[in-house]
C-alpha positions as a Markdown table, in Angstrom:
| # | Residue | x | y | z |
|---|---|---|---|---|
| 1 | Met | 0.0 | 0.0 | 0.0 |
| 2 | Gln | 1.4 | 3.4 | -0.9 |
| 3 | Ile | 1.6 | 5.8 | 2.1 |
| 4 | Pro | 0.3 | 9.3 | 1.6 |
| 5 | Phe | 3.0 | 11.9 | 2.0 |
| 6 | Arg | 2.0 | 14.8 | 4.3 |
| 7 | Gln | 3.4 | 18.1 | 3.2 |
| 8 | His | 4.9 | 20.5 | 5.7 |
| 9 | Lys | 2.5 | 23.3 | 6.6 |
| 10 | Gly | 4.9 | 25.7 | 8.3 |
| 11 | Tyr | 6.4 | 26.1 | 11.8 |
| 12 | Asp | 4.0 | 25.3 | 14.6 |
| 13 | Pro | 5.6 | 25.8 | 18.1 |
| 14 | Leu | 2.8 | 23.7 | 19.6 |
| 15 | Gly | 2.9 | 21.0 | 17.0 |
| 16 | Asp | 5.4 | 18.5 | 15.7 |
| 17 | Cys | 8.0 | 21.2 | 14.8 |
| 18 | Gly | 8.1 | 22.6 | 18.3 |
| 19 | Lys | 8.6 | 19.1 | 19.8 |
| 20 | Gly | 11.4 | 18.1 | 17.4 |
| 21 | Arg | 9.4 | 15.5 | 15.7 |
| 22 | Cys | 8.8 | 17.0 | 12.2 |
| 23 | Pro | 10.4 | 14.8 | 9.5 |
| 24 | Ile | 10.4 | 17.7 | 7.0 |
| 25 | Cys | 12.4 | 19.8 | 9.4 |
| 26 | Ala | 14.7 | 16.9 | 10.0 |
| 27 | Arg | 15.4 | 16.7 | 6.3 |
| 28 | Asn | 16.1 | 20.5 | 6.1 |
| 29 | Asn | 18.3 | 20.3 | 9.2 |
| 30 | Ala | 20.3 | 17.5 | 7.6 |
| 31 | Leu | 20.8 | 19.6 | 4.5 |
| 32 | Phe | 22.0 | 22.6 | 6.5 |
| 33 | Arg | 24.4 | 20.4 | 8.5 |
| 34 | Ile | 26.1 | 18.7 | 5.6 |
| 35 | Lys | 25.8 | 21.3 | 2.9 |
| 36 | Asn | 29.5 | 22.4 | 3.4 |
| 37 | Thr | 30.7 | 18.8 | 3.1 |
| 38 | Leu | 28.9 | 18.4 | -0.2 |
| 39 | Glu | 31.3 | 20.9 | -1.8 |
| 40 | Lys | 34.0 | 18.2 | -1.9 |
| 41 | Glu | 34.7 | 15.6 | -4.6 |
| 42 | Glu | 37.2 | 13.7 | -2.5 |
| 43 | Phe | 36.7 | 12.6 | 1.1 |
| 44 | Thr | 37.4 | 9.8 | 3.6 |
| 45 | Ser | 34.5 | 8.2 | 5.4 |
| 46 | Asp | 33.0 | 5.1 | 7.0 |
| 47 | Ala | 31.1 | 3.0 | 4.4 |
| 48 | Val | 28.1 | 1.5 | 6.1 |
| 49 | Ser | 26.4 | -0.4 | 3.3 |
| 50 | Pro | 26.2 | -1.0 | -0.4 |
| 51 | Phe | 23.1 | 0.0 | -2.4 |
| 52 | Val | 22.0 | -1.8 | -5.5 |
| 53 | Gly | 19.5 | 0.0 | -7.8 |
| 54 | Arg | 17.0 | -1.7 | -10.1 |
| 55 | Phe | 16.5 | 0.9 | -12.9 |
| 56 | Gly | 18.1 | -0.2 | -16.2 |
| 57 | Tyr | 18.3 | -3.8 | -15.2 |
| 58 | Pro | 20.5 | -5.8 | -16.0 |
| 59 | Asn | 22.8 | -2.8 | -16.2 |
| 60 | Ile | 22.3 | -1.1 | -12.9 |
| 61 | Asn | 23.8 | 1.3 | -10.4 |
| 62 | Val | 25.7 | 0.0 | -7.4 |
| 63 | Gly | 26.4 | 2.6 | -4.7 |
| 64 | Ile | 28.5 | 2.9 | -1.6 |
| 65 | Leu | 26.5 | 4.5 | 1.2 |
| 66 | Ala | 28.6 | 6.6 | 3.6 |
| 67 | Pro | 28.3 | 9.9 | 5.4 |
| 68 | Pro | 30.4 | 12.6 | 3.7 |
| 69 | Glu | 32.8 | 12.7 | 6.7 |
| 70 | Gln | 34.0 | 10.1 | 9.2 |
| 71 | Lys | 31.7 | 9.4 | 12.2 |
| 72 | Asp | 32.3 | 7.4 | 15.3 |
| 73 | Asp | 28.7 | 6.3 | 15.3 |
| 74 | Ala | 28.5 | 5.5 | 11.5 |
| 75 | Trp | 27.0 | 2.1 | 12.2 |
| 76 | Leu | 23.8 | 3.9 | 13.4 |
| 77 | Tyr | 23.1 | 5.1 | 9.9 |
| 78 | Asp | 22.1 | 1.6 | 8.8 |
| 79 | Ala | 20.7 | -0.2 | 11.9 |
| 80 | Pro | 16.9 | -0.7 | 11.5 |
| 81 | Lys | 16.6 | -3.2 | 14.3 |
| 82 | Phe | 18.4 | -1.0 | 16.7 |
| 83 | Trp | 16.3 | 2.0 | 15.7 |
| 84 | Ala | 13.2 | 0.1 | 16.5 |
| 85 | Asn | 14.5 | -1.4 | 19.8 |
| 86 | Ser | 15.5 | 2.1 | 20.8 |
| 87 | Gln | 12.1 | 3.6 | 19.8 |
| 88 | Phe | 13.7 | 6.1 | 17.4 |
| 89 | Glu | 11.2 | 8.4 | 15.9 |
| 90 | Ile | 10.9 | 9.4 | 12.2 |
| 91 | Pro | 13.0 | 12.6 | 12.3 |
| 92 | Lys | 16.0 | 10.9 | 13.9 |
| 93 | Ile | 15.9 | 8.2 | 11.3 |
| 94 | Val | 15.5 | 10.7 | 8.5 |
| 95 | Asp | 18.4 | 12.6 | 10.0 |
| 96 | Phe | 20.6 | 9.5 | 9.7 |
| 97 | Arg | 19.6 | 8.5 | 6.3 |
| 98 | Ser | 19.5 | 11.9 | 4.6 |
| 99 | Ser | 23.1 | 12.3 | 5.6 |
| 100 | Leu | 24.2 | 9.2 | 3.6 |
| 101 | Leu | 26.0 | 9.9 | 0.4 |
| 102 | Asn | 25.4 | 7.3 | -2.4 |
| 103 | Ser | 28.6 | 7.2 | -4.5 |
| 104 | Arg | 27.5 | 5.0 | -7.4 |
| 105 | Tyr | 28.8 | 3.2 | -10.5 |
| 106 | Asn | 27.1 | 1.3 | -13.3 |
| 107 | Ile | 27.7 | -2.4 | -13.8 |
| 108 | Asn | 26.1 | -5.5 | -15.4 |
| 109 | Ile | 24.6 | -7.8 | -12.8 |
| 110 | Lys | 27.0 | -10.7 | -13.7 |
| 111 | Lys | 30.1 | -8.6 | -14.3 |
| 112 | Arg | 33.0 | -8.7 | -11.8 |
| 113 | Val | 35.2 | -5.7 | -11.3 |
| 114 | Lys | 37.3 | -4.3 | -8.4 |
| 115 | Leu | 34.7 | -1.9 | -7.3 |
| 116 | Leu | 32.3 | -4.7 | -6.9 |
| 117 | Glu | 34.8 | -6.6 | -4.7 |
| 118 | Leu | 35.1 | -3.5 | -2.6 |
| 119 | Ser | 31.2 | -3.3 | -2.3 |
| 120 | Gln | 31.2 | -7.0 | -1.3 |
| 121 | Asp | 33.8 | -6.3 | 1.5 |
| 122 | Ile | 31.7 | -3.4 | 2.8 |
| 123 | Ala | 28.5 | -5.5 | 2.7 |
| 124 | Met | 30.1 | -8.5 | 4.6 |
| 125 | Ser | 31.9 | -6.4 | 7.2 |
| 126 | Ser | 30.3 | -6.4 | 10.7 |
| 127 | Lys | 31.2 | -2.7 | 11.2 |
| 128 | Pro | 31.6 | 0.3 | 8.9 |
| 129 | Val | 34.8 | 0.3 | 6.8 |
| 130 | Asp | 37.2 | 3.2 | 6.3 |
| 131 | Val | 37.2 | 4.2 | 2.6 |
| 132 | Asp | 38.7 | 6.9 | 0.5 |
| 133 | Ile | 36.2 | 8.1 | -2.1 |
| 134 | Gln | 36.7 | 10.2 | -5.3 |
| 135 | Leu | 33.7 | 11.5 | -7.2 |
| 136 | His | 33.3 | 12.7 | -10.8 |
| 137 | Glu | 31.2 | 15.6 | -9.6 |
| 138 | Lys | 30.0 | 17.4 | -6.5 |
| 139 | Pro | 27.0 | 15.6 | -5.0 |
| 140 | Lys | 23.6 | 17.1 | -5.1 |
| 141 | Phe | 21.4 | 16.9 | -2.0 |
| 142 | Arg | 18.1 | 15.1 | -2.2 |
| 143 | Leu | 16.1 | 12.8 | 0.1 |
| 144 | Asn | 15.1 | 9.6 | -1.8 |
| 145 | Leu | 12.0 | 8.0 | -0.2 |
| 146 | Asp | 10.8 | 4.5 | -1.0 |
| 147 | Ser | 8.1 | 2.2 | 0.4 |
| 148 | His | 10.5 | -0.8 | 0.4 |
| 149 | Met | 13.9 | 0.6 | 1.4 |
| 150 | Ala | 15.2 | 3.0 | 4.1 |
| 151 | Pro | 15.7 | 6.6 | 2.6 |
| 152 | Thr | 19.0 | 7.7 | 1.1 |
| 153 | Gly | 20.5 | 11.2 | 0.7 |
| 154 | Pro | 22.8 | 12.8 | -1.8 |
| 155 | Asn | 24.2 | 10.9 | -4.8 |
| 156 | Ala | 27.1 | 11.3 | -7.2 |
| 157 | Lys | 28.9 | 9.3 | -9.8 |
| 158 | Leu | 31.9 | 7.4 | -8.3 |
| 159 | Lys | 35.3 | 7.8 | -9.9 |
| 160 | Lys | 37.5 | 5.8 | -7.5 |
| 161 | Ala | 37.3 | 4.2 | -4.1 |
| 162 | Gln | 39.8 | 2.4 | -1.9 |
| 163 | Ile | 39.4 | 0.6 | 1.4 |
| 164 | Thr | 42.0 | 1.8 | 3.9 |
| 165 | Glu | 41.5 | -0.8 | 6.6 |
| 166 | Asn | 40.8 | -4.5 | 6.9 |
| 167 | Pro | 37.0 | -5.2 | 6.9 |
| 168 | Lys | 35.8 | -7.0 | 10.0 |
| 169 | Ile | 34.2 | -10.1 | 8.4 |
| 170 | His | 32.8 | -12.8 | 10.7 |
| 171 | Thr | 34.1 | -16.3 | 10.1 |
| 172 | Lys | 30.6 | -17.6 | 9.5 |
| 173 | Val | 30.1 | -15.0 | 6.8 |
| 174 | Tyr | 33.4 | -16.0 | 5.2 |
| 175 | Lys | 32.2 | -19.6 | 5.3 |
| 176 | Val | 29.1 | -19.1 | 3.2 |
| 177 | Phe | 31.0 | -16.7 | 0.9 |
| 178 | Asp | 33.7 | -19.3 | 0.2 |
| 179 | Asp | 31.3 | -22.2 | -0.2 |
| 180 | Ile | 30.4 | -21.9 | -3.9 |
| 181 | Asp | 28.3 | -25.2 | -3.7 |
| 182 | Leu | 26.0 | -23.8 | -1.0 |
| 183 | Lys | 22.6 | -22.5 | -2.3 |
| 184 | Ala | 21.7 | -18.9 | -1.4 |
| 185 | Asn | 18.6 | -19.9 | 0.6 |
| 186 | Glu | 20.7 | -22.3 | 2.7 |
| 187 | Ala | 23.3 | -19.6 | 3.3 |
| 188 | Val | 20.7 | -17.1 | 4.4 |
| 189 | Asn | 19.0 | -19.5 | 6.8 |
| 190 | Tyr | 22.4 | -20.6 | 8.2 |
| 191 | Leu | 23.4 | -17.0 | 9.0 |
| 192 | Tyr | 19.9 | -16.2 | 10.3 |
| 193 | Glu | 20.1 | -19.1 | 12.8 |
| 194 | Asn | 23.4 | -17.6 | 13.9 |
| 195 | Asn | 21.9 | -14.3 | 14.8 |
| 196 | Phe | 22.7 | -12.2 | 11.7 |
| 197 | Asp | 19.7 | -9.9 | 11.2 |
| 198 | Glu | 17.7 | -9.4 | 8.0 |
| 199 | Asn | 19.2 | -6.1 | 7.1 |
| 200 | Phe | 22.7 | -7.6 | 7.0 |
| 201 | Leu | 21.5 | -10.7 | 5.1 |
| 202 | Ser | 19.7 | -8.7 | 2.5 |
| 203 | Arg | 22.7 | -6.5 | 1.8 |
| 204 | Ile | 25.2 | -9.4 | 1.4 |
| 205 | Leu | 22.6 | -11.2 | -0.9 |
| 206 | Ser | 22.3 | -8.0 | -3.0 |
| 207 | Val | 26.0 | -7.9 | -3.9 |
| 208 | Gly | 26.3 | -11.5 | -5.1 |
| 209 | Thr | 28.2 | -13.0 | -2.2 |
| 210 | Leu | 25.8 | -16.0 | -1.7 |
| 211 | Gly | 24.7 | -19.0 | -3.7 |
| 212 | Leu | 26.1 | -21.4 | -6.2 |
| 213 | Lys | 29.0 | -20.0 | -8.2 |
| 214 | Lys | 27.1 | -20.0 | -11.5 |
| 215 | Asp | 24.1 | -18.3 | -9.9 |
| 216 | Arg | 25.9 | -15.4 | -8.1 |
| 217 | Lys | 24.9 | -12.0 | -9.4 |
| 218 | Leu | 23.8 | -8.6 | -8.2 |
| 219 | Val | 20.3 | -8.3 | -6.9 |
| 220 | Pro | 18.6 | -4.9 | -6.5 |
| 221 | Thr | 18.3 | -4.0 | -2.8 |
| 222 | Arg | 14.6 | -3.6 | -3.1 |
| 223 | Trp | 14.3 | -7.3 | -4.3 |
| 224 | Ser | 16.9 | -8.7 | -1.9 |
| 225 | Ile | 15.0 | -7.3 | 1.1 |
| 226 | Thr | 11.8 | -9.3 | 0.2 |
| 227 | Ala | 13.8 | -12.3 | -0.9 |
| 228 | Thr | 15.5 | -12.5 | 2.5 |
| 229 | Asp | 12.2 | -12.3 | 4.4 |
| 230 | Asp | 10.6 | -14.9 | 2.1 |
| 231 | Ile | 13.5 | -17.3 | 2.4 |
| 232 | Ile | 13.5 | -17.2 | 6.2 |
| 233 | Gly | 9.8 | -17.3 | 6.4 |
| 234 | Lys | 9.4 | -20.4 | 4.2 |
| 235 | Lys | 11.9 | -22.3 | 6.5 |
| 236 | Leu | 10.0 | -21.2 | 9.6 |
| 237 | Ile | 6.7 | -22.3 | 8.0 |
| 238 | Asn | 8.1 | -25.8 | 7.5 |
| 239 | Glu | 9.1 | -25.9 | 11.1 |
| 240 | Ile | 5.8 | -24.7 | 12.6 |
| 241 | Lys | 3.8 | -27.2 | 10.5 |
| 242 | Asp | 5.2 | -29.9 | 12.8 |
| 243 | Phe | 3.8 | -28.2 | 15.9 |
| 244 | Ser | 0.4 | -28.8 | 17.4 |
| 245 | Glu | -2.4 | -26.2 | 16.9 |
| 246 | Met | -2.9 | -23.5 | 19.5 |
| 247 | Ser | -5.4 | -24.4 | 22.2 |
| 248 | Ser | -7.3 | -21.1 | 22.2 |
| 249 | Cys | -7.7 | -17.9 | 20.2 |
| 250 | Ser | -5.2 | -15.2 | 20.9 |
| 251 | Ser | -5.0 | -11.6 | 20.0 |
| 252 | Phe | -1.9 | -9.3 | 19.8 |
| 253 | Phe | -1.9 | -5.6 | 19.4 |
| 254 | Gly | 1.1 | -3.2 | 19.1 |
| 255 | Ser | 2.6 | -0.5 | 16.9 |
| 256 | Tyr | 5.7 | 1.4 | 15.8 |
| 257 | Leu | 5.9 | 4.8 | 14.0 |
| 258 | Gly | 2.2 | 5.0 | 13.4 |
| 259 | Asn | 1.8 | 1.5 | 12.0 |
| 260 | Tyr | -0.6 | -0.5 | 14.2 |
| 261 | Tyr | -1.0 | -4.2 | 14.0 |
| 262 | Leu | -3.9 | -6.3 | 15.3 |
| 263 | Val | -2.9 | -10.0 | 14.9 |
| 264 | Leu | -5.6 | -12.6 | 15.5 |
| 265 | Met | -4.5 | -16.2 | 15.9 |
| 266 | Phe | -7.0 | -19.1 | 15.5 |
| 267 | Pro | -6.4 | -22.7 | 16.7 |
| 268 | Glu | -6.2 | -24.1 | 13.2 |
| 269 | Ile | -3.6 | -25.3 | 10.8 |
| 270 | Trp | -1.2 | -22.7 | 9.3 |
| 271 | Ser | -2.6 | -20.1 | 7.0 |
| 272 | Tyr | -2.0 | -16.4 | 6.9 |
| 273 | Glu | -3.8 | -13.3 | 5.6 |
| 274 | Leu | -2.8 | -9.6 | 5.8 |
| 275 | Phe | -5.0 | -6.6 | 5.4 |
| 276 | Glu | -3.5 | -3.1 | 5.1 |
| 277 | Thr | -5.6 | 0.1 | 5.4 |
| 278 | Tyr | -4.9 | 3.8 | 5.8 |
| 279 | Ala | -6.6 | 5.2 | 8.9 |
| 280 | Pro | -6.6 | 9.0 | 8.7 |
| 281 | Ser | -7.9 | 10.9 | 11.7 |
| 282 | Asn | -10.2 | 13.1 | 9.5 |
| 283 | Trp | -11.9 | 10.4 | 7.4 |
| 284 | Asp | -15.3 | 11.0 | 5.9 |
| 285 | Phe | -17.2 | 7.9 | 7.1 |
| 286 | Ser | -19.7 | 8.3 | 4.3 |
| 287 | Lys | -17.0 | 7.0 | 2.0 |
| 288 | Pro | -15.8 | 3.4 | 1.9 |
| 289 | Leu | -12.3 | 2.7 | 3.3 |
| 290 | Lys | -9.7 | 1.3 | 0.9 |
| 291 | Tyr | -7.6 | -1.6 | 1.8 |
| 292 | Thr | -5.1 | -4.1 | 0.2 |
| 293 | Thr | -4.9 | -7.8 | 1.1 |
| 294 | Asp | -3.1 | -11.0 | 0.3 |
| 295 | Tyr | -3.6 | -14.6 | 1.6 |
| 296 | Glu | -1.9 | -17.9 | 1.7 |
| 297 | Ser | -3.3 | -21.3 | 2.7 |
| 298 | Tyr | -1.5 | -24.2 | 4.3 |
| 299 | Ser | 0.0 | -25.1 | 0.9 |
| 300 | Gly | 1.5 | -21.7 | 0.6 |
| 301 | Arg | 1.7 | -19.1 | -2.2 |
| 302 | Lys | 3.0 | -19.8 | -5.8 |
| 303 | Asp | 3.2 | -16.1 | -6.8 |
| 304 | Tyr | 4.4 | -12.8 | -5.3 |
| 305 | Ala | 2.0 | -10.9 | -3.0 |
| 306 | Glu | 1.2 | -8.2 | -5.5 |
| 307 | Asn | -1.2 | -6.2 | -3.3 |
| 308 | Thr | 0.6 | -5.8 | 0.1 |
| 309 | Val | 4.0 | -6.5 | -1.6 |
| 310 | Gly | 7.1 | -6.5 | 0.7 |
| 311 | Gly | 5.1 | -5.8 | 3.9 |
| 312 | Tyr | 3.4 | -9.2 | 3.4 |
| 313 | Tyr | 6.7 | -11.1 | 4.0 |
| 314 | Thr | 8.0 | -8.9 | 6.8 |
| 315 | Val | 4.9 | -9.2 | 8.9 |
| 316 | Arg | 4.7 | -12.9 | 8.2 |
| 317 | Leu | 8.2 | -13.3 | 9.5 |
| 318 | Gly | 7.5 | -11.5 | 12.8 |
| 319 | Ile | 4.4 | -13.8 | 13.3 |
| 320 | Leu | 6.3 | -17.0 | 12.4 |
| 321 | Glu | 9.1 | -16.1 | 14.9 |
| 322 | Lys | 6.5 | -15.9 | 17.6 |
| 323 | Leu | 4.9 | -19.2 | 16.6 |
| 324 | Arg | 8.2 | -20.9 | 16.7 |
| 325 | Glu | 9.0 | -19.4 | 20.1 |
| 326 | Ile | 5.7 | -20.9 | 21.5 |
| 327 | Arg | 6.0 | -24.1 | 19.4 |
| 328 | Lys | 2.5 | -23.8 | 18.0 |
| 329 | Gln | 0.9 | -23.4 | 14.6 |
| 330 | Ala | -2.2 | -21.3 | 13.9 |
| 331 | Ser | -4.3 | -19.6 | 11.2 |
| 332 | Val | -3.3 | -15.9 | 11.5 |
| 333 | Leu | -5.2 | -12.8 | 10.4 |
| 334 | Ala | -3.1 | -9.6 | 10.6 |
| 335 | Leu | -4.6 | -6.2 | 10.2 |
| 336 | Arg | -2.4 | -3.2 | 9.6 |
| 337 | Phe | -3.7 | 0.4 | 10.3 |
| 338 | Ile | -1.5 | 3.2 | 9.0 |
| 339 | Thr | -2.1 | 6.5 | 10.7 |
| 340 | Asp | -1.1 | 10.1 | 10.1 |
| 341 | Glu | 1.8 | 9.5 | 12.6 |
| 342 | Tyr | 3.6 | 7.7 | 9.7 |
| 343 | Ser | 4.3 | 10.9 | 7.9 |
| 344 | Met | 6.7 | 9.5 | 5.3 |
| 345 | Pro | 7.6 | 6.1 | 3.9 |
| 346 | Leu | 10.8 | 4.6 | 5.5 |
| 347 | Gly | 10.8 | 1.1 | 4.0 |
| 348 | Val | 9.4 | -2.3 | 4.9 |
| 349 | Trp | 11.8 | -2.7 | 7.8 |
| 350 | Val | 9.2 | -0.6 | 9.7 |
| 351 | Thr | 6.4 | -3.2 | 9.1 |
| 352 | Arg | 8.7 | -6.0 | 10.2 |
| 353 | Glu | 9.7 | -4.2 | 13.4 |
| 354 | Ala | 6.1 | -3.0 | 14.1 |
| 355 | Ala | 4.8 | -6.6 | 13.7 |
| 356 | Arg | 7.5 | -7.8 | 16.1 |
| 357 | Lys | 6.6 | -5.2 | 18.6 |
| 358 | Ala | 3.0 | -6.4 | 18.4 |
| 359 | Met | 4.0 | -10.0 | 18.8 |
| 360 | Ser | 6.2 | -9.2 | 21.8 |
| 361 | Ile | 3.2 | -7.9 | 23.9 |
| 362 | Lys | 1.4 | -10.4 | 26.1 |
| 363 | Pro | -1.7 | -11.7 | 24.1 |
| 364 | Ile | -5.3 | -11.7 | 25.2 |
| 365 | Glu | -6.8 | -15.2 | 25.0 |
| 366 | Phe | -10.4 | -16.1 | 24.2 |
| 367 | Ser | -12.5 | -19.2 | 24.5 |
| 368 | Ser | -14.0 | -18.8 | 21.0 |
| 369 | Lys | -13.4 | -17.0 | 17.7 |
| 370 | Glu | -16.7 | -15.2 | 18.1 |
| 371 | Leu | -15.5 | -13.5 | 21.3 |
| 372 | Met | -12.1 | -12.6 | 19.8 |
| 373 | Leu | -13.8 | -11.0 | 16.7 |
| 374 | Glu | -16.1 | -9.1 | 18.9 |
| 375 | Tyr | -13.1 | -7.8 | 20.9 |
| 376 | Ala | -11.5 | -6.8 | 17.6 |
| 377 | Arg | -14.5 | -4.8 | 16.6 |
| 378 | Lys | -14.6 | -2.9 | 19.9 |
| 379 | Leu | -10.8 | -2.3 | 19.9 |
| 380 | Ile | -10.7 | -0.9 | 16.4 |
| 381 | Lys | -13.8 | 1.2 | 17.0 |
| 382 | Arg | -12.4 | 2.7 | 20.1 |
| 383 | Lys | -8.8 | 3.2 | 18.7 |
| 384 | Phe | -9.6 | 4.4 | 15.2 |
| 385 | Gly | -13.4 | 5.0 | 15.1 |
| 386 | Tyr | -13.8 | 2.4 | 12.3 |
| 387 | Asn | -16.1 | -0.6 | 11.9 |
| 388 | Val | -13.5 | -3.3 | 11.3 |
| 389 | Asp | -16.1 | -5.5 | 9.6 |
| 390 | Tyr | -15.0 | -3.8 | 6.3 |
| 391 | Leu | -11.9 | -6.0 | 6.7 |
| 392 | Leu | -13.3 | -9.0 | 8.4 |
| 393 | Asn | -16.2 | -9.6 | 5.9 |
| 394 | Pro | -14.0 | -10.1 | 2.8 |
| 395 | Ser | -11.5 | -12.2 | 4.7 |
| 396 | Lys | -10.7 | -15.5 | 2.9 |
| 397 | Leu | -9.1 | -16.9 | 6.1 |
| 398 | Leu | -12.2 | -16.3 | 8.2 |
| 399 | Lys | -14.4 | -17.8 | 5.4 |
| 400 | Asn | -12.3 | -20.9 | 5.3 |
| 401 | Ile | -12.4 | -21.3 | 9.1 |
| 402 | Arg | -16.2 | -21.0 | 9.1 |
| 403 | Gln | -16.6 | -23.5 | 6.3 |
| 404 | Gln | -13.9 | -26.0 | 7.2 |
| 405 | Ala | -15.4 | -29.3 | 8.2 |
| 406 | Lys | -14.0 | -30.6 | 11.4 |
| 407 | Leu | -12.9 | -34.2 | 11.9 |
| 408 | Glu | -15.0 | -34.4 | 15.1 |
| 409 | Lys | -18.2 | -34.1 | 12.9 |
| 410 | Phe | -17.4 | -37.4 | 11.4 |
| 411 | Ile | -16.7 | -39.3 | 14.6 |
């Protein structure tokens, strides 16, 4: 679902601006702070991550994301999980990301050049890497927003780059990089089980460091993020299918950055459905609310979730992690409510972490699905002023639960 972008309406000392929470002001502050550094075509910095574009595929831009000057806390510029755990608000995240310079070069997805090797070292390093950068031109400031990826700032064409220290690459990362007979999905799951987070995994997947030798190639960052969530999710689904069904209905509710999730778990075999809807505070209730939705049955999906796109896989991952933790399987209906608090798109990492926050809160248990659905109606009416039946009525998951013939009927 595309998130509406709220325009700045001027300084309000009693509103977001006066409280230091305005994302538009954060962008302008970042420009003011780094404008002098943008006058240089050569600089030394701490490269935090590669960035692989998708336009022009298979000849695409590969960038090195780095602040235009060295920073002791450079790792914070690409740390979504830490941002969420620390409850960072939108302006602080925008401040970090708008300060990242994207020094980019163009390359075919299967070509191997020294600049690509440098990008791979940066991707695989557990901490930012010191690098000397020379540009063809002075960078121009802009804030690039995307519903899939975290924002990026200025960009310029890269002339030359050189790493000036040894990258800190974990032995387990070296192991999967050196193993040219290990499939990419096996490498991703191996590292995930060894506590490497999705942000790290998606970036090393994007620069062609994983998989069989003949299959290794550049993958646009936008695609590698979803691929990583999907790879991990599919493995977790196979695990939870061996668990028994939940004994009762359970409801989870939580949020992050204006993205609220109500997750309803039913004591059935695995299935999953996601609804996303924009919940503005000034909605005209005479108009129907819009939503997007995707669904998968026990047998899974065979195609991409075209409606809820990357968010489908991030939310599914957060839910599956909880089911594995409690060693149960369930049919899961997830409802996302996007409020005006989410004033600009920051990427699907937000939906992953918001879902995880919802799943970390102690659930409310119910003796029947009717009681849980009634609770959902009252909660959403009280929280957002909406009748949630506009999401519940078209639900394929709820329809299947109602119509499913139980074994007990035949005994």
